[in-house]
Backbone as JSON Lines, residues from 0, in Angstrom:
{"i":0,"aa":"M","n":[101.08,186.04,231.07],"ca":[100.21,186.85,231.89],"c":[99.79,186.02,233.06]}
{"i":1,"aa":"K","n":[99.58,186.66,234.13],"ca":[99.16,185.99,235.38],"c":[97.64,185.62,235.27]}
{"i":2,"aa":"K","n":[97.25,184.51,235.86],"ca":[95.88,184.0,235.78],"c":[95.0,184.81,236.8]}
{"i":3,"aa":"F","n":[95.55,185.16,237.92],"ca":[94.76,185.9,238.93],"c":[95.67,186.85,239.62]}
{"i":4,"aa":"E","n":[95.07,187.69,240.47],"ca":[95.68,188.68,241.24],"c":[95.06,188.69,242.7]}
{"i":5,"aa":"L","n":[95.81,189.07,243.59],"ca":[95.24,189.33,244.95],"c":[94.54,190.61,244.93]}
{"i":6,"aa":"V","n":[93.33,190.79,245.53],"ca":[92.63,192.06,245.57],"c":[92.89,192.62,246.97]}
{"i":7,"aa":"A","n":[93.92,193.57,247.03],"ca":[94.26,194.2,248.27],"c":[93.2,194.85,248.95]}
{"i":8,"aa":"E","n":[92.21,195.39,248.2],"ca":[91.17,196.16,248.84],"c":[90.06,195.24,249.51]}
{"i":9,"aa":"I","n":[90.17,193.95,249.12],"ca":[89.24,193.02,249.76],"c":[90.06,191.91,250.55]}
{"i":10,"aa":"S","n":[90.3,192.16,251.73],"ca":[91.03,191.32,252.61],"c":[90.42,191.13,253.97]}
{"i":11,"aa":"K","n":[90.79,190.11,254.7],"ca":[90.25,189.92,256.03],"c":[91.27,189.24,256.85]}
{"i":12,"aa":"E","n":[91.23,189.42,258.13],"ca":[92.06,188.64,259.08],"c":[91.28,187.42,259.44]}
{"i":13,"aa":"F","n":[91.98,186.3,259.39],"ca":[91.3,185.03,259.78],"c":[92.27,184.15,260.6]}
{"i":14,"aa":"F","n":[92.04,183.92,261.87],"ca":[92.96,183.19,262.73],"c":[94.34,183.67,262.63]}
{"i":15,"aa":"G","n":[94.47,185.05,262.64],"ca":[95.85,185.62,262.69],"c":[96.52,185.72,261.34]}
{"i":16,"aa":"R","n":[95.84,185.36,260.23],"ca":[96.41,185.4,258.89],"c":[95.63,186.39,258.1]}
{"i":17,"aa":"K","n":[96.27,187.12,257.24],"ca":[95.71,188.06,256.34],"c":[95.35,187.33,255.04]}
{"i":18,"aa":"L","n":[94.06,187.28,254.73],"ca":[93.71,186.56,253.53],"c":[93.15,187.54,252.48]}
{"i":19,"aa":"F","n":[93.4,187.38,251.21],"ca":[93.01,188.26,250.18],"c":[92.0,187.48,249.18]}
{"i":20,"aa":"R","n":[91.03,188.25,248.72],"ca":[90.16,187.67,247.69],"c":[90.99,187.66,246.41]}
{"i":21,"aa":"I","n":[90.75,186.68,245.57],"ca":[91.47,186.63,244.25],"c":[90.49,187.06,243.17]}
{"i":22,"aa":"R","n":[91.05,187.61,242.12],"ca":[90.27,187.97,240.92],"c":[90.98,187.49,239.65]}
{"i":23,"aa":"A","n":[90.18,186.87,238.84],"ca":[90.7,186.26,237.55],"c":[91.14,187.37,236.62]}
{"i":24,"aa":"M","n":[92.28,187.28,236.08],"ca":[92.78,188.29,235.05],"c":[92.63,187.73,233.72]}
{"i":25,"aa":"I","n":[92.39,186.48,233.57],"ca":[92.08,185.85,232.2],"c":[90.95,184.83,232.36]}
{"i":26,"aa":"S","n":[90.41,184.46,231.32],"ca":[89.35,183.37,231.42],"c":[90.0,182.06,231.22]}
{"i":27,"aa":"F","n":[89.57,181.08,232.02],"ca":[90.04,179.7,231.98],"c":[89.02,178.78,232.63]}
{"i":28,"aa":"G","n":[88.93,177.59,232.14],"ca":[87.98,176.72,232.67],"c":[86.53,177.28,232.7]}
{"i":29,"aa":"N","n":[85.89,177.31,233.84],"ca":[84.62,177.91,233.96],"c":[84.74,179.31,234.62]}
{"i":30,"aa":"V","n":[85.89,179.89,234.68],"ca":[86.19,181.17,235.33],"c":[86.34,182.2,234.26]}
{"i":31,"aa":"Q","n":[85.67,183.34,234.38],"ca":[85.77,184.43,233.39],"c":[86.63,185.52,233.96]}
{"i":32,"aa":"T","n":[87.21,186.33,233.04],"ca":[87.99,187.43,233.35],"c":[87.18,188.39,234.32]}
{"i":33,"aa":"G","n":[87.76,188.73,235.42],"ca":[87.11,189.66,236.44],"c":[86.36,188.95,237.51]}
{"i":34,"aa":"D","n":[86.16,187.61,237.35],"ca":[85.39,186.87,238.39],"c":[86.24,186.93,239.73]}
{"i":35,"aa":"L","n":[85.54,187.15,240.76],"ca":[86.13,187.05,242.11],"c":[86.11,185.63,242.55]}
{"i":36,"aa":"G","n":[87.24,185.25,243.18],"ca":[87.33,183.85,243.65],"c":[87.22,183.84,245.25]}
{"i":37,"aa":"G","n":[87.76,182.8,245.74],"ca":[87.79,182.69,247.24],"c":[88.99,183.48,247.84]}
{"i":38,"aa":"W","n":[89.43,183.02,249.01],"ca":[90.35,183.68,249.8],"c":[91.73,182.93,249.84]}
{"i":39,"aa":"V","n":[92.88,183.65,249.64],"ca":[94.16,183.02,249.79],"c":[95.03,183.93,250.56]}
{"i":40,"aa":"E","n":[96.13,183.34,251.22],"ca":[97.05,184.15,251.88],"c":[98.08,184.77,251.05]}
{"i":41,"aa":"S","n":[98.48,184.02,249.94],"ca":[99.51,184.52,248.98],"c":[99.25,183.93,247.68]}
{"i":42,"aa":"E","n":[99.85,184.49,246.61],"ca":[99.72,183.98,245.2],"c":[100.21,182.58,245.16]}
{"i":43,"aa":"S","n":[101.19,182.11,246.05],"ca":[101.73,180.83,245.92],"c":[100.71,179.73,246.36]}
{"i":44,"aa":"N","n":[99.59,180.12,246.92],"ca":[98.59,179.15,247.28],"c":[97.83,178.53,246.16]}
{"i":45,"aa":"V","n":[97.77,179.25,244.99],"ca":[97.09,178.76,243.82],"c":[98.08,178.91,242.61]}
{"i":46,"aa":"E","n":[98.21,177.82,241.86],"ca":[99.07,177.77,240.72],"c":[98.58,178.8,239.65]}
{"i":47,"aa":"Q","n":[99.46,179.54,239.03],"ca":[99.07,180.54,238.02],"c":[98.76,179.86,236.68]}
{"i":48,"aa":"S","n":[99.14,178.56,236.47],"ca":[98.89,177.87,235.23],"c":[97.79,176.93,235.52]}
{"i":49,"aa":"G","n":[97.26,176.24,234.56],"ca":[96.2,175.26,234.73],"c":[94.88,175.89,235.11]}
{"i":50,"aa":"N","n":[93.89,175.08,235.51],"ca":[92.54,175.59,235.74],"c":[92.2,175.53,237.22]}
{"i":51,"aa":"A","n":[93.19,175.38,238.04],"ca":[92.93,175.35,239.55],"c":[92.35,176.74,239.97]}
{"i":52,"aa":"W","n":[91.37,176.64,240.93],"ca":[90.72,177.76,241.37],"c":[90.13,177.63,242.72]}
{"i":53,"aa":"V","n":[90.0,178.71,243.48],"ca":[89.37,178.8,244.83],"c":[88.08,179.64,244.59]}
{"i":54,"aa":"Y","n":[87.02,179.1,245.08],"ca":[85.69,179.74,244.76],"c":[85.0,180.13,246.08]}
{"i":55,"aa":"G","n":[84.11,181.1,246.03],"ca":[83.2,181.5,247.07],"c":[83.92,181.9,248.31]}
{"i":56,"aa":"D","n":[83.5,181.28,249.45],"ca":[84.1,181.57,250.71],"c":[85.08,180.59,251.18]}
{"i":57,"aa":"A","n":[85.62,179.78,250.26],"ca":[86.72,178.83,250.58],"c":[87.98,179.66,250.76]}
{"i":58,"aa":"W","n":[88.93,179.03,251.51],"ca":[90.18,179.69,251.73],"c":[91.33,178.74,251.77]}
{"i":59,"aa":"V","n":[92.5,179.22,251.29],"ca":[93.76,178.48,251.19],"c":[94.83,179.28,251.86]}
{"i":60,"aa":"S","n":[95.59,178.74,252.76],"ca":[96.57,179.58,253.47],"c":[97.83,178.68,253.86]}
{"i":61,"aa":"G","n":[98.78,179.33,254.51],"ca":[100.03,178.76,254.89],"c":[100.83,178.35,253.65]}
{"i":62,"aa":"D","n":[101.34,177.06,253.67],"ca":[102.13,176.59,252.59],"c":[101.26,175.7,251.69]}
{"i":63,"aa":"A","n":[99.96,175.69,251.95],"ca":[99.06,174.88,251.13],"c":[99.01,175.34,249.68]}
{"i":64,"aa":"K","n":[98.71,174.37,248.82],"ca":[98.85,174.67,247.39],"c":[97.64,173.93,246.6]}
{"i":65,"aa":"V","n":[97.01,174.67,245.73],"ca":[96.0,174.14,244.84],"c":[96.51,174.26,243.42]}
{"i":66,"aa":"Y","n":[96.57,173.18,242.69],"ca":[97.04,173.28,241.28],"c":[96.5,172.14,240.42]}
{"i":67,"aa":"G","n":[96.96,172.2,239.12],"ca":[96.34,171.31,238.16],"c":[94.96,171.84,237.76]}
{"i":68,"aa":"N","n":[93.99,170.97,237.85],"ca":[92.52,171.34,237.55],"c":[91.68,171.28,238.83]}
{"i":69,"aa":"A","n":[92.38,171.38,239.97],"ca":[91.64,171.25,241.26],"c":[90.8,172.43,241.55]}
{"i":70,"aa":"K","n":[89.7,172.18,242.36],"ca":[88.85,173.17,242.73],"c":[88.62,173.12,244.27]}
{"i":71,"aa":"V","n":[88.58,174.26,244.95],"ca":[88.22,174.38,246.34],"c":[87.08,175.34,246.4]}
{"i":72,"aa":"S","n":[86.01,174.95,247.03],"ca":[84.79,175.9,246.96],"c":[83.97,175.75,248.25]}
{"i":73,"aa":"G","n":[82.88,176.37,248.3],"ca":[81.99,176.35,249.4],"c":[82.63,177.08,250.59]}
{"i":74,"aa":"D","n":[82.66,176.52,251.79],"ca":[83.26,177.06,252.98],"c":[84.46,176.2,253.33]}
{"i":75,"aa":"A","n":[85.07,175.47,252.3],"ca":[86.17,174.63,252.63],"c":[87.39,175.44,253.02]}
{"i":76,"aa":"W","n":[88.31,174.82,253.81],"ca":[89.59,175.37,254.28],"c":[90.71,174.4,253.86]}
{"i":77,"aa":"V","n":[91.73,174.91,253.22],"ca":[92.95,174.14,252.94],"c":[94.13,174.89,253.49]}
{"i":78,"aa":"Y","n":[94.85,174.3,254.41],"ca":[95.98,175.01,255.09],"c":[97.1,174.11,255.48]}
{"i":79,"aa":"G","n":[98.02,174.68,256.12],"ca":[99.21,173.93,256.48],"c":[100.09,173.64,255.28]}
{"i":80,"aa":"N","n":[100.5,172.38,255.17],"ca":[101.24,171.93,253.89],"c":[100.49,171.13,252.95]}
{"i":81,"aa":"A","n":[99.15,171.25,253.08],"ca":[98.2,170.38,252.3],"c":[98.35,170.7,250.78]}
{"i":82,"aa":"K","n":[98.09,169.74,250.0],"ca":[98.1,169.89,248.53],"c":[96.82,169.31,247.92]}
{"i":83,"aa":"V","n":[96.22,170.07,247.07],"ca":[94.98,169.66,246.34],"c":[95.39,169.77,244.85]}
{"i":84,"aa":"Y","n":[95.33,168.71,244.07],"ca":[95.71,168.8,242.77],"c":[95.05,167.69,241.9]}
{"i":85,"aa":"G","n":[95.41,167.68,240.53],"ca":[94.74,166.78,239.68],"c":[93.46,167.44,239.36]}
{"i":86,"aa":"N","n":[92.36,166.53,239.39],"ca":[91.0,166.96,239.2],"c":[90.3,166.91,240.52]}
{"i":87,"aa":"A","n":[91.01,166.99,241.55],"ca":[90.41,166.87,242.91],"c":[89.45,168.09,243.22]}
{"i":88,"aa":"Q","n":[88.49,167.84,244.12],"ca":[87.58,168.87,244.49],"c":[87.41,168.81,246.03]}
{"i":89,"aa":"V","n":[87.57,169.93,246.69],"ca":[87.35,170.04,248.14],"c":[86.28,171.08,248.24]}
{"i":90,"aa":"Y","n":[85.2,170.72,248.95],"ca":[83.97,171.63,248.95],"c":[83.18,171.45,250.24]}
{"i":91,"aa":"G","n":[82.16,172.19,250.31],"ca":[81.24,172.2,251.53],"c":[82.01,172.77,252.73]}
{"i":92,"aa":"D","n":[81.9,172.07,253.85],"ca":[82.61,172.46,255.08],"c":[83.95,171.69,255.36]}
{"i":93,"aa":"A","n":[84.43,171.16,254.27],"ca":[85.66,170.28,254.5],"c":[86.86,171.09,254.91]}
{"i":94,"aa":"W","n":[87.7,170.41,255.74],"ca":[89.0,170.99,256.05],"c":[90.05,169.96,255.61]}
{"i":95,"aa":"V","n":[91.0,170.51,254.91],"ca":[92.17,169.6,254.47],"c":[93.44,170.37,254.95]}
{"i":96,"aa":"Y","n":[94.29,169.76,255.72],"ca":[95.34,170.48,256.42],"c":[96.48,169.44,256.77]}
{"i":97,"aa":"G","n":[97.48,170.06,257.41],"ca":[98.66,169.18,257.74],"c":[99.34,168.92,256.49]}
{"i":98,"aa":"N","n":[99.8,167.64,256.3],"ca":[100.53,167.15,255.1],"c":[99.62,166.44,254.18]}
{"i":99,"aa":"A","n":[98.34,166.6,254.27],"ca":[97.36,165.89,253.53],"c":[97.5,166.23,252.04]}
{"i":100,"aa":"K","n":[97.25,165.17,251.19],"ca":[97.27,165.32,249.73],"c":[95.89,164.78,249.18]}
{"i":101,"aa":"V","n":[95.27,165.68,248.44],"ca":[93.97,165.3,247.83],"c":[94.2,165.34,246.32]}
{"i":102,"aa":"Y","n":[94.07,164.29,245.59],"ca":[94.45,164.37,244.2],"c":[93.7,163.39,243.38]}
{"i":103,"aa":"G","n":[93.97,163.33,242.08],"ca":[93.24,162.47,241.15],"c":[91.86,163.04,240.96]}
{"i":104,"aa":"N","n":[90.95,162.13,241.06],"ca":[89.46,162.55,240.86],"c":[88.78,162.62,242.22]}
{"i":105,"aa":"A","n":[89.59,162.72,243.32],"ca":[89.05,162.6,244.65],"c":[88.11,163.88,244.94]}
{"i":106,"aa":"K","n":[87.04,163.55,245.71],"ca":[86.22,164.62,246.2],"c":[86.09,164.62,247.71]}
{"i":107,"aa":"V","n":[86.41,165.65,248.39],"ca":[86.27,165.72,249.77],"c":[85.3,166.79,250.14]}
{"i":108,"aa":"S","n":[84.31,166.47,250.95],"ca":[83.27,167.41,251.29],"c":[83.08,167.34,252.8]}
{"i":109,"aa":"G","n":[82.29,168.27,253.37],"ca":[82.07,168.36,254.79],"c":[81.49,167.06,255.39]}
{"i":110,"aa":"D","n":[80.85,166.29,254.56],"ca":[80.26,165.05,255.06],"c":[81.07,163.84,254.59]}
{"i":111,"aa":"A","n":[82.32,164.06,254.12],"ca":[83.1,162.93,253.75],"c":[83.45,161.95,254.89]}
{"i":112,"aa":"H","n":[83.6,160.71,254.49],"ca":[83.99,159.74,255.56],"c":[85.48,159.33,255.47]}
{"i":113,"aa":"W","n":[86.19,160.09,256.25],"ca":[87.69,159.79,256.22],"c":[88.27,160.18,257.61]}
{"i":114,"aa":"I","n":[89.52,159.72,257.8],"ca":[90.22,160.12,259.05],"c":[91.73,160.15,258.62]}
{"i":115,"aa":"S","n":[92.41,161.11,259.24],"ca":[93.86,161.2,259.0],"c":[94.53,161.37,260.4]}
{"i":116,"aa":"I","n":[95.49,160.54,260.58],"ca":[96.23,160.48,261.9],"c":[97.71,160.6,261.7]}
{"i":117,"aa":"G","n":[98.37,161.4,262.58],"ca":[99.8,161.4,262.49],"c":[100.38,162.52,263.33]}
{"i":118,"aa":"P","n":[101.61,162.64,263.46],"ca":[102.6,161.7,262.88],"c":[102.68,160.4,263.6]}
{"i":119,"aa":"I","n":[102.9,159.3,262.75],"ca":[102.93,157.96,263.36],"c":[103.97,157.22,262.57]}
{"i":120,"aa":"G","n":[104.37,156.04,263.15],"ca":[105.29,155.12,262.46],"c":[106.69,155.55,262.5]}
{"i":121,"aa":"S","n":[107.58,154.69,262.07],"ca":[109.04,154.96,262.22],"c":[109.44,156.15,261.31]}
{"i":122,"aa":"E","n":[108.6,156.57,260.4],"ca":[108.98,157.74,259.52],"c":[108.18,158.96,260.02]}
{"i":123,"aa":"N","n":[107.37,158.86,261.03],"ca":[106.59,159.95,261.59],"c":[105.7,160.56,260.43]}
{"i":124,"aa":"G","n":[105.11,159.63,259.66],"ca":[104.2,160.15,258.58],"c":[102.75,160.18,259.02]}
{"i":125,"aa":"F","n":[101.91,160.34,257.97],"ca":[100.48,160.42,258.27],"c":[99.77,159.28,257.64]}
{"i":126,"aa":"L","n":[98.76,158.75,258.32],"ca":[98.0,157.64,257.84],"c":[96.57,158.25,257.54]}
{"i":127,"aa":"T","n":[96.01,158.01,256.36],"ca":[94.75,158.48,255.98],"c":[93.9,157.23,255.54]}
{"i":128,"aa":"A","n":[92.71,157.2,256.08],"ca":[91.74,156.15,255.8],"c":[90.39,156.71,255.35]}
{"i":129,"aa":"F","n":[89.77,156.06,254.41],"ca":[88.51,156.69,253.89],"c":[87.61,155.63,253.32]}
{"i":130,"aa":"R","n":[86.39,155.84,253.34],"ca":[85.33,154.96,252.81],"c":[85.11,155.21,251.34]}
{"i":131,"aa":"Q","n":[85.2,154.2,250.52],"ca":[84.93,154.37,249.06],"c":[83.49,154.2,248.79]}
{"i":132,"aa":"R","n":[83.13,154.42,247.47],"ca":[81.7,154.3,247.04],"c":[81.14,152.97,247.36]}
{"i":133,"aa":"D","n":[81.99,151.9,247.28],"ca":[81.46,150.51,247.58],"c":[81.46,150.22,249.02]}
{"i":134,"aa":"N","n":[81.66,151.22,249.9],"ca":[81.78,151.12,251.34],"c":[82.94,150.44,251.88]}
{"i":135,"aa":"S","n":[83.9,150.0,251.03],"ca":[85.13,149.46,251.56],"c":[85.98,150.57,252.2]}
{"i":136,"aa":"I","n":[86.88,150.23,253.12],"ca":[87.74,151.17,253.74],"c":[89.16,151.04,253.07]}
{"i":137,"aa":"M","n":[89.67,152.16,252.61],"ca":[91.04,152.16,252.04],"c":[91.93,152.89,252.94]}
{"i":138,"aa":"V","n":[93.18,152.53,252.98],"ca":[94.17,153.16,253.86],"c":[95.37,153.53,252.97]}
{"i":139,"aa":"R","n":[95.93,154.69,253.27],"ca":[97.14,155.22,252.67],"c":[98.11,155.58,253.77]}
{"i":140,"aa":"R","n":[99.32,155.05,253.71],"ca":[100.37,155.38,254.77],"c":[101.68,155.1,254.03]}
{"i":141,"aa":"G","n":[102.4,156.24,253.81],"ca":[103.7,156.09,253.15],"c":[103.48,155.52,251.79]}
{"i":142,"aa":"C","n":[104.29,154.46,251.43],"ca":[104.08,153.94,250.09],"c":[102.95,152.82,250.06]}
{"i":143,"aa":"F","n":[102.37,152.56,251.2],"ca":[101.23,151.6,251.25],"c":[99.95,152.22,250.78]}
{"i":144,"aa":"S","n":[99.14,151.52,249.94],"ca":[97.8,151.87,249.51],"c":[97.05,150.62,249.38]}
{"i":145,"aa":"G","n":[95.99,150.4,250.18],"ca":[95.2,149.24,250.05],"c":[94.04,149.23,250.99]}
{"i":146,"aa":"T","n":[93.35,148.12,251.08],"ca":[92.19,147.99,251.95],"c":[92.67,147.95,253.43]}
{"i":147,"aa":"I","n":[91.71,148.16,254.3],"ca":[92.1,148.13,255.73],"c":[92.55,146.66,256.12]}
{"i":148,"aa":"D","n":[92.0,145.65,255.46],"ca":[92.44,144.28,255.7],"c":[93.86,144.02,255.22]}
{"i":149,"aa":"E","n":[94.14,144.58,254.04],"ca":[95.5,144.46,253.45],"c":[96.45,145.21,254.4]}
{"i":150,"aa":"F","n":[96.05,146.39,254.89],"ca":[96.93,147.15,255.81],"c":[97.14,146.35,257.09]}
{"i":151,"aa":"E","n":[96.14,145.71,257.63],"ca":[96.36,144.97,258.9],"c":[97.34,143.85,258.67]}
{"i":152,"aa":"S","n":[97.18,143.24,257.49],"ca":[98.12,142.05,257.14],"c":[99.53,142.6,256.96]}
{"i":153,"aa":"A","n":[99.76,143.75,256.39],"ca":[101.08,144.37,256.16],"c":[101.71,144.79,257.49]}
{"i":154,"aa":"V","n":[100.84,145.29,258.37],"ca":[101.31,145.69,259.78],"c":[101.77,144.43,260.51]}
{"i":155,"aa":"N","n":[101.04,143.36,260.4],"ca":[101.44,142.11,261.13],"c":[102.64,141.52,260.53]}
{"i":156,"aa":"D","n":[102.85,141.61,259.21],"ca":[104.02,141.08,258.58],"c":[105.3,141.97,258.91]}
{"i":157,"aa":"T","n":[105.12,143.29,258.91],"ca":[106.2,144.18,259.05],"c":[106.55,144.55,260.5]}
{"i":158,"aa":"H","n":[105.57,144.69,261.3],"ca":[105.72,145.21,262.65],"c":[105.03,144.22,263.67]}
{"i":159,"aa":"S","n":[105.35,142.98,263.49],"ca":[104.57,141.99,264.29],"c":[104.75,142.14,265.85]}
{"i":160,"aa":"D","n":[105.92,142.53,266.3],"ca":[106.13,142.62,267.71],"c":[106.89,143.82,268.17]}
{"i":161,"aa":"N","n":[106.5,144.96,267.54],"ca":[107.15,146.22,268.01],"c":[106.09,147.3,268.33]}
{"i":162,"aa":"Q","n":[106.51,148.43,268.87],"ca":[105.61,149.45,269.29],"c":[104.78,150.06,268.07]}
{"i":163,"aa":"H","n":[105.43,150.16,266.95],"ca":[104.71,150.72,265.8],"c":[103.57,149.78,265.38]}
{"i":164,"aa":"G","n":[103.73,148.44,265.47],"ca":[102.67,147.51,265.18],"c":[101.5,147.66,266.17]}
{"i":165,"aa":"D","n":[101.93,147.85,267.39],"ca":[100.91,147.98,268.48],"c":[100.04,149.25,268.22]}
{"i":166,"aa":"I","n":[100.74,150.33,267.81],"ca":[99.93,151.55,267.55],"c":[99.15,151.38,266.26]}
{"i":167,"aa":"Y","n":[99.74,150.83,265.25],"ca":[98.93,150.6,264.02],"c":[97.69,149.71,264.29]}
{"i":168,"aa":"R","n":[97.83,148.67,265.03],"ca":[96.69,147.74,265.35],"c":[95.6,148.5,266.12]}
{"i":169,"aa":"A","n":[96.04,149.36,267.09],"ca":[95.08,150.25,267.76],"c":[94.3,151.15,266.78]}
{"i":170,"aa":"L","n":[95.05,151.72,265.91],"ca":[94.43,152.65,264.92],"c":[93.5,151.94,264.04]}
{"i":171,"aa":"I","n":[93.8,150.7,263.63],"ca":[92.9,149.99,262.8],"c":[91.53,149.86,263.4]}
{"i":172,"aa":"L","n":[91.57,149.51,264.75],"ca":[90.24,149.46,265.49],"c":[89.61,150.85,265.48]}
{"i":173,"aa":"V","n":[90.32,151.87,265.73],"ca":[89.71,153.22,265.76],"c":[89.2,153.59,264.38]}
{"i":174,"aa":"I","n":[89.86,153.28,263.33],"ca":[89.37,153.53,261.93],"c":[88.11,152.75,261.68]}
{"i":175,"aa":"K","n":[88.11,151.47,261.98],"ca":[86.84,150.61,261.84],"c":[85.66,151.26,262.58]}
{"i":176,"aa":"L","n":[85.91,151.71,263.85],"ca":[84.87,152.19,264.64],"c":[84.45,153.51,264.14]}
{"i":177,"aa":"R","n":[85.31,154.4,263.73],"ca":[84.94,155.78,263.26],"c":[84.28,155.69,261.93]}
{"i":178,"aa":"L","n":[84.7,154.85,261.01],"ca":[84.03,154.78,259.76],"c":[82.77,153.91,259.74]}
{"i":179,"aa":"A","n":[82.67,153.07,260.79],"ca":[81.42,152.32,260.94],"c":[80.27,153.27,261.4]}
{"i":180,"aa":"E","n":[80.65,154.28,262.11],"ca":[79.65,155.26,262.63],"c":[78.83,155.88,261.44]}
{"i":181,"aa":"V","n":[79.45,156.04,260.33],"ca":[78.87,156.67,259.21],"c":[78.31,155.8,258.13]}
{"i":182,"aa":"E","n":[78.55,154.47,258.34],"ca":[78.14,153.5,257.34],"c":[76.69,153.69,256.99]}
{"i":183,"aa":"G","n":[76.35,153.78,255.7],"ca":[75.03,153.9,255.3],"c":[74.34,155.25,255.36]}
{"i":184,"aa":"E","n":[75.0,156.19,256.09],"ca":[74.32,157.53,256.17],"c":[74.31,158.28,254.85]}
{"i":185,"aa":"Q","n":[75.28,158.08,254.0],"ca":[75.3,158.76,252.71],"c":[75.2,157.75,251.54]}
{"i":186,"aa":"G","n":[74.95,156.5,251.82],"ca":[74.91,155.58,250.72],"c":[76.18,155.29,250.17]}
{"i":187,"aa":"G","n":[77.31,155.55,250.79],"ca":[78.63,155.21,250.27],"c":[79.05,156.09,249.11]}
{"i":188,"aa":"D","n":[78.37,157.22,248.82],"ca":[78.74,158.0,247.72],"c":[79.91,159.04,248.11]}
{"i":189,"aa":"H","n":[81.1,158.49,248.17],"ca":[82.21,159.36,248.61],"c":[83.44,159.0,247.72]}
{"i":190,"aa":"A","n":[84.49,159.84,247.91],"ca":[85.65,159.69,247.09],"c":[86.41,158.51,247.67]}
């Protein structure tokens, strides 16, 4: 049996896309049969198995997908090719889009301290940097995952004298400046 259905009678146009309210057809997680959820463009936006759900006025569209035990709520938007999965939560006024992936126990909210830039590098991928609870800055790019200082060292080792290295070094400065703007505002309580 399907976990949810699109409610054709409750739809709206949003930025040229037709979005439908979803309704639970079975109880799962903290969702009861008959509960109305958030807005999706198609059934493929939310996995029919697992406890993934879109709540309230949140919306998911395009090729974006929410699955596993992930939750999207509040006024959050997930679109493009973005993926939200695992036990991840996207809420508040947060926007997750492009090729972004939010997973594990990550929480992204409207006041989250992160930046995503792309396409960049020889693979035309995306770089995402975010401030952790301990206020350290983490960077994810391709198969690299580490602190901003480790990323800077890897850039200097791998791209010491080419255009990609120059761009990455400039972005490191931008990341440090951008995330320094918010240092201390929320006490470092972020994903």
